[in-house]
C-alpha positions as CSV (number, residue, x, y, z in Angstrom):
1,M,34.0,-37.7,14.9
2,T,37.7,-37.2,15.3
3,G,38.2,-34.5,12.9
4,R,40.5,-36.8,10.7
5,P,39.7,-37.1,7.0
6,E,37.9,-40.3,6.1
7,S,39.6,-43.1,4.2
8,R,38.7,-44.7,1.0
9,R,35.6,-47.0,0.7
10,S,35.9,-50.7,0.4
11,A,34.6,-52.8,-2.6
12,S,31.8,-54.1,-0.4
13,D,30.7,-50.5,0.3
14,I,30.6,-49.6,-3.4
15,A,28.5,-52.7,-4.2
16,A,26.0,-52.0,-1.5
17,S,25.9,-48.4,-2.9
18,K,25.0,-49.6,-6.4
19,A,22.3,-52.0,-5.0
20,F,20.7,-49.2,-3.0
21,K,20.7,-46.8,-6.0
22,Q,19.0,-49.5,-8.2
23,Q,16.3,-49.9,-5.5
24,L,15.8,-46.0,-5.4
25,D,15.6,-45.9,-9.2
26,K,12.6,-48.3,-9.1
27,V,10.9,-46.5,-6.2
28,Y,11.0,-43.0,-7.7
29,L,10.1,-44.4,-11.2
30,W,6.8,-45.8,-9.8
31,Y,6.4,-42.6,-7.7
32,T,6.7,-40.4,-10.9
33,G,4.2,-42.5,-12.8
34,G,1.8,-42.5,-10.0
35,F,2.0,-38.7,-9.6
36,A,1.3,-38.2,-13.4
37,L,-1.7,-40.5,-13.1
38,F,-2.9,-38.5,-10.1
39,V,-2.8,-35.2,-12.0
40,V,-4.4,-36.7,-15.1
41,S,-7.2,-38.1,-12.8
42,L,-7.9,-34.7,-11.3
43,A,-8.0,-33.3,-14.8
44,V,-10.7,-35.7,-15.9
45,A,-12.5,-35.1,-12.6
46,E,-12.5,-31.2,-13.4
47,Q,-14.0,-31.7,-16.7
48,M,-16.7,-33.9,-15.2
49,G,-17.5,-31.0,-12.7
50,L,-15.2,-31.3,-9.7
51,P,-15.2,-27.8,-8.0
52,R,-12.1,-25.7,-8.0
53,D,-12.0,-25.4,-4.3
54,W,-12.0,-29.2,-4.0
55,I,-9.1,-29.4,-6.6
56,G,-7.0,-27.1,-4.3
57,F,-7.8,-29.0,-1.2
58,I,-7.0,-32.4,-2.9
59,F,-3.5,-31.1,-4.1
60,L,-2.7,-29.7,-0.7
61,L,-3.8,-32.8,1.3
62,A,-2.4,-35.2,-1.2
63,T,1.0,-33.6,-1.5
64,I,1.5,-32.9,2.2
65,G,0.1,-36.5,3.1
66,L,2.8,-37.8,0.6
67,Y,5.6,-36.0,2.1
68,A,4.3,-36.9,5.7
69,G,4.3,-40.6,4.6
70,I,7.8,-40.5,3.5
71,G,8.7,-38.7,6.8
72,I,7.0,-41.5,8.8
73,M,8.7,-44.3,7.0
74,S,12.1,-42.6,7.3
75,R,11.8,-42.0,11.0
76,T,14.9,-42.7,13.0
77,T,16.8,-42.1,16.2
78,D,20.2,-43.1,14.9
79,A,22.4,-40.1,15.0
80,T,24.2,-40.8,11.7
81,E,20.9,-41.3,9.9
82,Y,19.3,-38.4,11.6
83,Y,22.1,-35.9,10.9
84,V,23.5,-37.1,7.5
85,A,21.2,-39.7,6.1
86,G,23.7,-42.5,6.8
87,R,26.2,-41.0,4.4
88,R,24.7,-43.3,1.6
89,V,22.7,-40.9,-0.7
90,P,23.8,-41.5,-4.3
91,A,25.2,-38.5,-6.1
92,V,22.3,-38.1,-8.5
93,Y,19.7,-38.3,-5.8
94,N,21.6,-35.9,-3.6
95,G,21.6,-33.6,-6.6
96,M,17.9,-33.8,-6.9
97,A,17.6,-33.2,-3.1
98,T,20.0,-30.3,-3.3
99,G,18.0,-28.9,-6.1
100,A,14.8,-29.1,-4.1
101,D,16.6,-27.8,-1.1
102,W,17.8,-24.9,-3.2
103,M,14.5,-24.2,-5.1
104,S,13.1,-22.2,-2.4
105,A,9.9,-20.1,-2.6
106,A,12.2,-17.2,-3.9
107,S,13.5,-19.3,-6.7
108,F,10.3,-21.0,-7.7
109,I,7.9,-18.1,-7.0
110,G,10.0,-15.1,-7.0
111,M,12.6,-15.6,-9.8
112,A,10.6,-15.3,-12.9
113,G,8.5,-12.6,-11.2
114,T,11.7,-10.6,-10.4
115,V,12.8,-10.8,-14.0
116,Y,9.2,-9.8,-15.1
117,L,9.3,-6.7,-13.0
118,T,13.0,-5.6,-13.4
119,G,14.0,-7.0,-16.8
120,Y,17.8,-7.4,-17.4
121,S,18.8,-6.6,-13.9
122,G,16.7,-9.6,-12.5
123,L,19.3,-11.9,-14.3
124,A,21.7,-11.1,-11.5
125,F,19.9,-13.5,-9.4
126,I,20.1,-16.2,-11.9
127,M,23.8,-15.7,-12.5
128,G,24.7,-15.3,-8.9
129,W,22.8,-18.4,-7.5
130,T,24.0,-20.5,-10.4
131,G,27.6,-19.3,-10.3
132,G,27.6,-20.0,-6.6
133,Y,27.5,-23.8,-7.1
134,C,30.8,-23.5,-9.1
135,L,32.3,-22.2,-5.9
136,V,30.8,-25.0,-4.0
137,A,32.3,-27.5,-6.4
138,L,35.8,-25.9,-6.6
139,L,36.3,-24.6,-3.1
140,L,34.1,-26.5,-0.4
141,A,32.0,-29.5,-1.1
142,P,34.7,-32.2,-1.6
143,Y,36.9,-30.8,1.2
144,L,34.0,-30.6,3.6
145,R,32.9,-34.1,2.8
146,K,36.4,-35.4,3.3
147,F,36.7,-33.8,6.7
148,G,33.6,-36.0,7.7
149,Q,31.7,-33.8,10.2
150,F,27.9,-33.4,10.6
151,T,27.6,-29.5,10.4
152,I,29.3,-26.3,9.3
153,P,29.8,-25.2,13.0
154,D,31.3,-28.7,13.6
155,F,33.8,-28.0,10.9
156,L,34.8,-24.6,12.2
157,G,35.2,-26.1,15.9
158,E,37.4,-29.1,14.7
159,R,39.5,-27.0,12.2
160,Y,40.1,-24.0,14.4
161,G,39.9,-25.5,17.9
162,G,38.0,-24.2,20.9
163,N,34.5,-23.3,21.4
164,L,34.5,-19.7,20.2
165,P,34.6,-20.5,16.4
166,R,32.0,-23.1,16.9
167,L,29.8,-20.8,19.0
168,L,30.0,-18.1,16.3
169,G,29.4,-20.6,13.7
170,I,26.1,-21.7,15.6
171,A,25.0,-18.0,15.9
172,A,25.5,-17.3,12.3
173,A,23.9,-20.6,11.1
174,I,20.9,-19.6,13.0
175,L,20.7,-16.1,11.9
176,C,20.8,-16.9,8.2
177,S,18.8,-20.0,8.3
178,F,16.1,-18.3,10.4
179,T,15.9,-15.3,8.0
180,Y,15.7,-17.7,5.1
181,V,13.1,-20.0,6.7
182,V,10.8,-17.0,7.5
183,A,10.7,-16.3,3.8
184,Q,9.9,-19.9,3.0
185,I,7.1,-20.1,5.5
186,S,5.7,-16.8,4.0
187,G,5.7,-18.6,0.7
188,V,3.9,-21.6,2.2
189,G,1.3,-19.2,3.6
190,L,0.7,-17.5,0.2
191,I,0.4,-20.8,-1.7
192,T,-1.8,-22.5,0.8
193,S,-4.2,-19.6,0.9
194,R,-4.4,-19.5,-2.9
195,L,-5.0,-23.3,-3.0
196,T,-7.7,-23.4,-0.2
197,G,-9.0,-19.9,0.1
198,V,-8.1,-19.8,3.7
199,A,-6.6,-16.7,5.4
200,F,-2.7,-16.2,4.8
201,E,-2.0,-16.7,8.5
202,L,-3.9,-19.9,8.7
203,G,-2.2,-21.1,5.5
204,I,1.1,-20.7,7.2
205,F,0.1,-23.1,10.0
206,L,-1.5,-25.6,7.7
207,G,1.7,-25.8,5.7
208,L,3.8,-26.0,8.8
209,G,2.4,-29.5,9.5
210,G,4.0,-30.8,6.2
211,I,7.3,-29.2,7.2
212,L,7.5,-30.6,10.6
213,V,6.4,-34.2,9.9
214,C,9.4,-34.8,7.6
215,S,12.2,-33.1,9.5
216,F,10.8,-33.8,13.0
217,L,10.5,-37.6,12.6
218,G,13.4,-38.6,10.4
219,G,15.8,-35.7,10.3
220,M,18.2,-35.6,7.3
221,R,17.1,-39.1,6.1
222,A,13.5,-38.1,5.9
223,V,14.3,-34.7,4.6
224,T,16.5,-36.1,1.8
225,W,13.9,-38.7,0.4
226,T,11.1,-36.2,0.7
227,Q,13.2,-33.5,-1.2
228,V,13.8,-35.9,-4.1
229,A,10.1,-36.5,-4.3
230,Q,9.5,-32.7,-4.1
231,Y,11.9,-31.9,-6.9
232,I,9.9,-34.1,-9.2
233,V,6.7,-32.4,-8.3
234,L,8.1,-28.7,-8.6
235,I,10.1,-29.1,-11.9
236,V,7.1,-30.7,-13.7
237,A,4.9,-28.0,-12.1
238,Y,7.2,-25.2,-13.4
239,M,7.9,-26.5,-16.9
240,L,4.5,-27.6,-18.0
241,P,2.7,-24.2,-18.2
242,V,5.8,-22.5,-19.6
243,V,5.9,-25.0,-22.4
244,W,2.1,-24.5,-22.9
245,L,2.6,-20.7,-23.2
246,S,5.4,-21.2,-25.7
247,V,3.2,-23.4,-27.9
248,K,0.3,-21.0,-27.6
249,Q,2.3,-18.0,-28.6
250,T,4.7,-19.5,-31.2
251,G,4.0,-23.1,-31.8
252,V,7.4,-24.1,-30.5
253,P,7.4,-26.3,-27.4
254,V,10.9,-25.1,-26.3
255,P,10.4,-21.8,-24.4
256,Q,14.2,-21.2,-24.0
257,A,14.6,-21.3,-27.9
258,I,12.0,-18.6,-28.6
259,Y,12.9,-16.3,-25.7
260,G,14.7,-13.7,-28.0
261,F,12.0,-13.9,-30.5
262,Q,9.3,-13.0,-27.9
263,L,11.6,-10.4,-26.3
264,E,11.6,-8.5,-29.6
265,K,7.8,-8.4,-29.6
266,V,7.7,-7.3,-26.0
267,T,10.2,-4.5,-26.7
268,A,8.2,-3.2,-29.5
269,K,5.0,-3.3,-27.5
270,E,6.7,-1.4,-24.7
271,K,7.4,1.5,-27.0
272,L,3.7,1.7,-28.0
273,L,2.6,1.6,-24.5
274,A,5.0,4.2,-23.3
275,N,3.4,6.7,-25.7
276,D,-0.2,5.5,-25.8
277,P,-2.8,8.4,-25.1
278,K,-4.7,6.5,-22.5
279,E,-1.5,5.4,-20.7
280,L,-0.5,9.1,-20.6
281,E,-3.8,10.0,-19.3
282,V,-3.5,7.6,-16.4
283,R,0.0,8.7,-15.7
284,E,-1.1,12.3,-15.4
285,I,-3.8,11.5,-12.9
286,Y,-1.2,9.7,-10.8
287,K,1.1,12.6,-11.1
288,A,-1.5,15.0,-9.9
289,R,-2.3,12.5,-7.0
290,S,1.4,12.6,-6.0
291,I,1.5,16.4,-5.9
292,E,-1.6,16.4,-3.7
293,L,-0.2,13.9,-1.3
294,A,3.2,15.8,-1.2
295,A,1.1,18.9,-0.1
296,K,-0.6,16.8,2.8
297,L,2.7,15.4,3.9
298,E,4.0,19.0,4.5
299,N,1.6,19.2,7.5
300,P,0.0,15.8,8.1
301,A,-1.9,16.8,11.2
302,A,-3.7,19.7,9.6
303,A,-4.3,17.8,6.5
304,L,-5.8,14.9,8.4
305,V,-8.2,17.3,10.2
306,A,-9.2,18.8,6.8
307,A,-9.7,15.4,5.3
308,K,-11.9,14.1,8.1
309,A,-14.0,17.3,8.0
310,A,-14.4,16.9,4.3
311,A,-15.3,13.2,4.5
312,E,-17.9,13.9,7.3
313,A,-19.5,16.7,5.4
314,K,-19.8,14.6,2.4
315,L,-21.4,11.8,4.3
316,A,-23.8,14.2,5.9
317,G,-24.8,15.6,2.6
318,L,-25.5,12.2,1.2
319,R,-27.7,11.3,4.1
320,T,-29.7,14.6,3.8
321,A,-30.2,14.0,0.2
322,N,-31.4,10.4,0.7
323,A,-28.7,9.3,-1.7
324,P,-28.6,5.6,-2.8
325,S,-27.3,3.3,0.0
326,S,-24.3,2.3,-2.2
327,Q,-23.1,5.9,-2.2
328,I,-23.6,6.3,1.5
329,S,-21.8,2.9,2.2
330,A,-18.9,4.2,0.0
331,A,-18.6,7.5,1.9
332,E,-18.7,5.6,5.2
333,K,-15.9,3.3,4.1
334,A,-13.9,6.4,2.9
335,L,-14.3,8.1,6.2
336,S,-13.3,4.8,8.2
337,A,-10.2,4.3,5.9
338,L,-8.8,7.7,7.0
339,P,-5.7,7.2,9.2
340,R,-6.1,7.4,13.0
341,D,-3.7,10.1,13.7
342,A,-1.0,12.3,12.2
343,A,1.9,9.6,12.6
344,S,-0.1,7.0,10.8
345,A,-1.3,9.5,8.3
346,R,2.4,10.2,7.5
347,V,3.2,6.6,7.0
348,T,0.0,5.9,4.9
349,W,0.4,9.0,2.6
350,S,4.1,8.3,2.2
351,R,3.4,4.8,0.9
352,A,0.5,6.2,-1.2
353,K,2.8,8.8,-2.7
354,A,5.5,6.3,-3.5
355,E,3.0,4.3,-5.3
356,A,1.6,7.3,-7.2
357,D,5.2,8.4,-8.2
358,T,5.7,4.8,-9.6
359,K,2.5,4.8,-11.6
360,S,3.2,8.2,-13.1
361,L,6.2,6.6,-14.9
362,P,6.1,4.8,-18.2
363,L,5.4,1.1,-18.2
364,N,4.0,1.2,-14.5
365,G,7.6,2.0,-13.4
366,M,9.1,-1.0,-14.9
367,P,12.3,-0.6,-16.9
368,A,12.4,-1.7,-20.6
369,H,12.8,-5.4,-20.4
370,A,15.9,-5.5,-22.6
371,A,17.6,-2.4,-21.1
372,Q,20.8,-3.5,-19.3
373,F,21.0,-0.9,-16.7
374,A,19.0,2.2,-15.6
375,G,20.2,5.6,-16.6
376,D,22.3,6.5,-19.6
377,P,26.1,6.5,-19.8
378,D,26.1,9.1,-22.4
379,G,23.5,11.4,-20.6
380,D,23.8,14.2,-18.2
381,A,25.5,13.9,-14.7
382,E,22.4,12.5,-13.1
383,A,21.7,9.9,-15.8
384,R,25.5,8.8,-15.8
385,K,25.4,8.4,-12.0
386,T,22.2,6.3,-12.1
387,Y,23.8,4.1,-14.7
388,D,27.0,3.6,-12.7
389,D,25.0,2.9,-9.5
390,S,22.7,0.4,-11.3
391,R,25.8,-1.4,-13.0
392,R,27.6,-1.4,-9.6
393,N,24.5,-2.9,-7.8
394,F,24.1,-5.6,-10.5
395,L,27.7,-6.8,-10.0
396,A,27.6,-6.4,-6.2
397,L,24.3,-8.5,-6.0
398,I,25.9,-11.3,-8.3
399,F,28.9,-11.3,-5.9
400,C,26.9,-11.6,-2.8
401,L,24.7,-14.3,-4.1
402,M,27.5,-16.4,-5.5
403,V,29.5,-16.2,-2.2
404,G,26.3,-16.6,-0.2
405,T,25.4,-19.7,-2.1
406,A,28.8,-21.3,-1.4
407,A,28.4,-20.5,2.3
408,L,24.8,-21.5,3.1
409,P,24.9,-24.0,5.8
410,H,21.8,-26.0,4.8
411,I,23.2,-26.5,1.4
412,L,26.8,-27.4,2.6
413,M,25.2,-30.0,4.9
414,R,23.9,-31.9,1.9
415,Y,27.4,-32.9,0.8
416,Y,28.0,-34.6,4.1
417,T,25.3,-37.1,3.0
418,V,27.1,-38.7,0.1
419,P,29.2,-42.0,0.5
420,S,32.5,-40.5,-0.7
421,V,34.5,-37.4,-1.8
422,K,34.2,-38.5,-5.4
423,E,30.5,-38.4,-5.1
424,A,30.5,-35.1,-3.4
425,R,32.0,-33.7,-6.6
426,Q,29.5,-35.6,-8.8
427,S,26.6,-34.4,-6.5
428,V,27.5,-30.8,-7.2
429,T,27.5,-31.4,-10.9
430,W,24.0,-33.1,-10.6
431,S,22.8,-30.2,-8.4
432,L,24.0,-27.8,-11.1
433,F,22.1,-29.7,-13.8
434,F,18.8,-30.0,-11.8
435,I,18.9,-26.3,-10.9
436,F,19.8,-25.3,-14.4
437,L,16.5,-26.7,-15.7
438,L,14.6,-24.1,-13.7
439,Y,16.8,-21.2,-13.9
440,F,17.4,-21.5,-17.7
441,T,13.5,-21.3,-18.1
442,A,12.8,-18.5,-15.7
443,P,13.8,-15.7,-18.1
444,A,11.7,-17.2,-20.8
445,L,8.8,-17.6,-18.5
446,A,8.9,-13.8,-17.6
447,V,9.0,-12.6,-21.2
448,L,6.1,-15.1,-22.1
449,V,3.9,-13.8,-19.3
450,K,4.8,-10.1,-20.1
451,F,3.8,-10.8,-23.8
452,E,0.4,-12.3,-22.6
453,V,-0.3,-9.4,-20.3
454,F,0.7,-6.7,-22.9
455,H,-1.1,-8.3,-25.8
456,V,-4.2,-9.8,-24.1
457,L,-4.9,-8.3,-20.7
458,I,-4.1,-4.7,-21.4
459,G,-7.0,-3.0,-23.3
460,T,-9.6,-5.6,-22.0
461,P,-12.9,-4.2,-20.6
462,F,-13.0,-4.3,-16.7
463,D,-16.2,-6.4,-16.9
464,H,-14.5,-8.9,-19.0
465,L,-11.3,-9.4,-17.1
466,P,-10.5,-13.1,-16.4
467,Q,-11.6,-14.7,-13.2
468,W,-8.1,-15.2,-11.9
469,V,-7.6,-11.4,-11.5
470,S,-10.4,-11.2,-9.0
471,A,-9.2,-14.4,-7.3
472,W,-5.8,-13.1,-6.8
473,N,-7.0,-9.8,-5.6
474,K,-9.0,-11.7,-2.8
475,V,-5.8,-13.6,-1.7
476,D,-3.9,-10.3,-1.2
477,P,-4.6,-7.0,-3.0
478,S,-0.9,-6.2,-2.7
479,L,-0.2,-9.0,-5.1
480,L,-2.6,-8.0,-7.7
481,S,-5.2,-5.2,-8.0
482,V,-6.8,-3.1,-10.8
483,T,-8.4,0.3,-10.6
484,D,-10.2,2.1,-13.4
485,I,-8.6,5.4,-12.5
486,N,-9.6,7.3,-15.7
487,N,-13.1,5.7,-15.8
488,D,-12.9,4.6,-19.3
489,G,-13.8,1.0,-18.6
490,L,-10.6,-0.4,-20.1
491,L,-7.6,-1.7,-18.3
492,Q,-4.4,0.2,-18.8
493,L,-1.0,-1.0,-17.8
494,N,-0.5,1.7,-15.2
495,E,-4.0,0.7,-13.7
496,M,-2.7,-2.7,-12.6
497,S,-0.6,-3.4,-9.7
498,I,1.0,-6.8,-9.8
499,G,3.5,-8.4,-7.4
500,G,6.3,-10.6,-8.6
501,D,5.3,-13.4,-6.4
502,I,2.2,-14.4,-8.4
503,I,3.8,-14.4,-12.0
504,V,4.7,-18.1,-11.7
505,L,1.6,-19.1,-9.7
506,A,-0.7,-17.4,-12.2
507,T,1.0,-18.6,-15.4
508,A,-1.4,-21.5,-16.0
509,E,-4.5,-19.3,-15.6
510,I,-2.9,-16.5,-17.7
511,G,-2.2,-19.1,-20.3
512,G,-5.9,-20.3,-20.2
513,L,-5.0,-23.9,-19.0
514,P,-7.4,-25.9,-16.9
515,Y,-7.5,-25.0,-13.1
516,V,-5.9,-28.5,-12.3
517,I,-2.7,-27.1,-13.8
518,S,-2.9,-24.1,-11.6
519,G,-3.3,-26.5,-8.6
520,L,-0.3,-28.4,-9.9
521,V,1.9,-25.2,-10.1
522,A,0.8,-24.2,-6.6
523,A,1.7,-27.8,-5.4
524,G,5.1,-27.2,-7.0
525,G,5.6,-23.9,-5.2
526,L,4.5,-25.5,-2.0
527,A,7.0,-28.4,-2.7
528,A,9.8,-25.8,-3.2
529,A,8.9,-23.9,-0.1
530,L,8.5,-26.9,2.1
531,S,11.7,-28.6,0.9
532,T,13.8,-25.6,1.7
533,A,12.1,-24.9,4.9
534,D,12.8,-28.6,6.1
535,G,16.4,-28.2,5.3
536,L,16.7,-24.8,7.1
537,L,14.8,-25.9,10.3
538,L,17.0,-29.1,10.4
539,T,20.2,-26.9,10.1
540,I,19.0,-24.7,13.1
541,A,18.0,-27.7,15.3
542,N,21.2,-29.4,14.6
543,A,23.2,-26.5,15.3
544,L,21.6,-26.2,18.8
545,S,21.4,-29.9,19.6
546,H,24.7,-31.3,18.0
547,D,27.0,-28.3,18.1
548,L,25.7,-26.4,21.2
549,Y,24.4,-29.1,23.5
550,Y,26.4,-32.2,22.5
551,K,29.8,-30.5,21.6
552,M,29.8,-27.8,24.2
553,I,27.4,-28.6,27.1
554,D,27.0,-32.3,27.5
555,P,29.6,-34.4,25.5
556,N,28.4,-37.6,27.2
557,A,24.8,-37.2,26.0
558,S,23.4,-40.4,24.5
559,T,22.5,-40.7,20.9
560,A,18.8,-40.8,21.6
561,R,18.9,-37.8,24.0
562,R,20.7,-35.8,21.3
563,V,18.1,-36.7,18.6
564,T,15.2,-36.0,21.0
565,I,16.5,-32.5,21.9
566,S,17.0,-31.7,18.2
567,K,13.4,-32.7,17.5
568,V,12.0,-30.4,20.4
569,L,14.1,-27.5,19.3
570,L,13.1,-28.0,15.7
571,L,9.3,-27.7,16.7
572,M,10.0,-24.7,18.8
573,V,11.9,-22.9,16.0
574,A,9.3,-23.8,13.5
575,L,6.6,-22.1,15.6
576,V,8.6,-19.1,16.2
577,A,9.4,-18.8,12.5
578,A,5.7,-19.2,11.6
579,Y,4.8,-16.5,14.1
580,V,7.3,-14.1,12.5
581,A,6.2,-14.9,9.0
582,A,2.5,-14.2,9.9
583,Q,3.6,-10.7,10.6
584,K,4.8,-10.2,7.0
585,P,8.0,-8.6,8.1
586,A,9.4,-8.0,4.6
587,D,9.1,-9.2,1.0
588,I,10.3,-12.9,0.4
589,L,13.1,-11.7,-2.1
590,F,14.7,-9.3,0.5
591,L,14.6,-11.9,3.3
592,V,16.3,-14.5,1.2
593,S,18.9,-12.1,-0.1
594,A,19.6,-10.9,3.5
595,A,20.2,-14.6,4.4
596,F,22.8,-14.8,1.6
597,S,24.7,-11.8,2.7
598,F,24.7,-13.1,6.3
599,A,26.1,-16.5,5.2
600,A,28.7,-15.0,2.8
601,A,30.1,-12.6,5.5
602,A,30.1,-15.1,8.3
603,F,31.1,-18.3,6.7
604,F,32.8,-17.8,3.3
605,P,36.2,-16.3,4.6
606,A,36.5,-18.8,7.5
607,L,35.7,-21.8,5.4
608,V,38.0,-21.1,2.4
609,L,40.9,-19.9,4.6
610,G,40.4,-22.9,6.9
611,I,40.6,-25.4,4.0
612,F,43.3,-23.6,1.8
613,W,45.5,-21.8,4.3
614,K,47.0,-23.8,7.2
615,R,48.3,-20.7,8.9
616,A,44.7,-19.4,9.7
617,T,44.2,-19.3,13.4
618,G,41.1,-19.8,15.6
619,I,41.1,-16.4,17.1
620,A,41.6,-14.9,13.7
621,A,38.6,-16.9,12.3
622,A,36.4,-15.8,15.2
623,L,37.3,-12.1,14.7
624,G,36.8,-12.2,11.2
625,M,33.4,-13.8,11.4
626,I,32.5,-11.1,14.0
627,A,33.8,-8.3,11.8
628,G,32.2,-9.5,8.5
629,L,28.8,-10.3,10.0
630,G,28.8,-7.2,12.1
631,V,29.4,-4.7,9.2
632,T,26.9,-6.5,7.1
633,F,24.2,-6.4,9.8
634,Y,25.0,-2.8,10.6
635,Y,24.7,-1.7,6.9
636,M,21.2,-3.5,6.6
637,V,20.0,-2.0,9.8
638,T,20.9,1.6,8.7
639,T,19.6,1.4,5.0
640,Q,16.9,-1.1,4.8
641,P,13.4,0.4,5.5
642,W,11.9,-2.4,7.5
643,L,14.9,-2.9,9.7
644,R,15.3,0.9,10.1
645,D,11.6,0.8,11.6
646,V,12.4,-2.3,13.8
647,F,15.6,-0.8,15.4
648,G,14.3,2.8,15.3
649,V,16.8,4.3,13.1
650,T,15.9,7.8,12.2
651,S,19.2,9.2,10.7
652,P,19.1,9.8,6.9
653,V,19.9,6.8,4.7
654,E,23.5,6.9,3.5
655,L,24.3,4.3,1.0
656,W,28.1,3.3,0.7
657,F,29.1,3.7,-2.9
658,G,25.4,3.6,-3.9
659,I,25.1,-0.1,-2.9
660,L,21.6,-1.2,-1.9
661,P,21.2,-3.1,1.4
662,I,20.2,-6.3,-0.4
663,S,24.0,-6.5,-1.4
664,A,25.3,-5.6,2.2
665,G,27.5,-8.8,2.2
666,I,29.8,-7.2,-0.3
667,F,31.3,-5.2,2.6
668,G,31.5,-8.1,5.0
669,V,33.2,-10.6,2.9
670,P,36.4,-8.7,2.2
671,L,36.5,-7.4,5.8
672,G,36.3,-11.0,7.0
673,F,39.2,-12.1,4.7
674,A,41.3,-9.1,5.7
675,V,40.8,-9.6,9.4
676,I,41.4,-13.4,9.4
677,I,44.7,-13.0,7.2
678,L,46.1,-9.9,9.4
679,V,45.2,-11.5,12.7
680,S,46.6,-14.8,11.8
681,L,49.9,-13.3,10.8
682,V,50.4,-11.7,14.2
683,T,49.1,-14.6,16.3
684,P,50.8,-18.1,17.1
685,P,50.2,-20.5,14.3
686,P,47.9,-23.6,14.7
687,S,49.3,-26.8,16.1
688,R,51.2,-29.1,13.8
689,D,48.4,-31.5,13.9
690,V,46.0,-29.1,12.7
691,Q,48.4,-27.9,9.9
692,D,48.9,-31.6,8.9
693,L,45.2,-32.0,8.9
694,V,44.7,-29.0,6.5
695,E,47.5,-30.4,4.3
696,H,45.9,-33.8,4.0
697,L,42.5,-32.2,3.4
698,R,43.8,-30.5,0.4
699,Y,45.9,-33.2,-1.1
700,P,43.9,-36.5,-0.5
701,R,45.6,-39.8,-1.0
702,R,45.1,-41.3,-4.5
């Protein structure tokens, strides 16, 4: 690539593109029909007695086999095909591929769950992520496509000159993409373990095969056509159970239309549950438990000695009295479950106290679903501060997600694959449409599931709870667990712990649909996680092979050598990411949001100013990226619990303006802009060639 904007397409190129699109239309029409027939066949087989475990394995093997087949058929060693799919992906299909690339485990699995648990404040994710595509369309996609490079570090290197901006772009792309891909592989492990019953760690490596076979063999070409297929699976899987719940509860098959109607019912039920005598009884038990744990935490060493002595005495007493074996076994488990030492006791009891504090609150610690922000603007000083902090964090999160969306390398890479600048713009529009289908449905899904839990599950005898409750508890007790804390035999809301990551995956079972639909939903979640992981791994591998090796180390490397190195690096990065994901470093939503803050702080100022301000200089861009990313990372390390543990930070947490670490990018982005602008003004301007290039980039020939 020369760095010069590309010229207009010829009539023959346009005709070839139309013929190619017609061929794709036929292929994916047959694919959609075949997939529908496959699901119907499995449903019939289930009614005839096909075991559930078999259904899960069939879905897993069939979908991964399908994606692998596309990867094998799309294998290539051609650099343009491998890096940008030959620049011939039609806008509508690139929109679908972008939608799948975007619909990560966080979007498919976590979005509705977040809205379920946090109510109105969860809408920040929908508003931020959707709004980000408006920034992509207005500020970046058409200009990057016109520039005609392979990757975002490639653009930075060509626009700003020298290796420093390119090297920083490589580092930032790897940081945000690796953080993001760990979250996707965690989602793969969760879904695979639910589908097949295998351990979470094994599920990760089973799903990893499906990720690698696409991106490893065919690069962007294989990933693109696989992502189109994955989008069809995930959108059908997401919509079907929601439509069913809507029909079941209201008789209307349009969940978005009855969202407000069901929200009113949920709000009325919340008021009843907040004052229900049984719920109050459970909350008092947890409040007493919190007080007890607080006393233990004052002197963990002494409390641990006393707890062990009491457990040992109880066990000895039961054995002396020849108590039933079940009681002795329970006492032995209680003794073995005690922490090993004072340090682990502090960690365990602190976590238990936090849980008890949450469960001593109304509605299991969840805010009222329709309440805009926590606190009260007309209350006392503390209530007003809580309200202001809540509103400030809501807006900060929207900002970080919007700007991060517009700067994510694996998303921006997709707009290098279309044939022209015009189709880059059209592609963003199609992307918004395909993403809108899911995001417009997620709030309705959260309310429909909450209605079902409040009106059907709560108050059910423990021995009559549906089978899916125990099934999810086996997958991971932190995702779903129930405990009869007041021993009344009935499930109360505060006796149930539910993680947002299972709301979507359990929707079909909550609605009473056949298990084959649960398998379909899991396959959709797997498609979402795999599609995003493919794009992210490819971004990391390409940054290392194309931008680092080819552009900076060996410019004379052959095409075959570059592609081979990319494949080897992709395999290595995938294995490292799988290992990190198996450690369960943090929840999926935080990992994804951290990636957005990293991308926003590192890339957005440099990309926008690189396109719209010809005076921006290379050294300014480099310093701006360092400053923005540095302050964002520093804030996360000093305020986020998991990162504080990793880096051994023991100082008290000090939030700047009350902003939570999930929105750390709000400090990095303006700092990045300020540094680039100020340093550019005091350093020599770019060469006339670069300024002419930027001018032509912004004002393309008609």
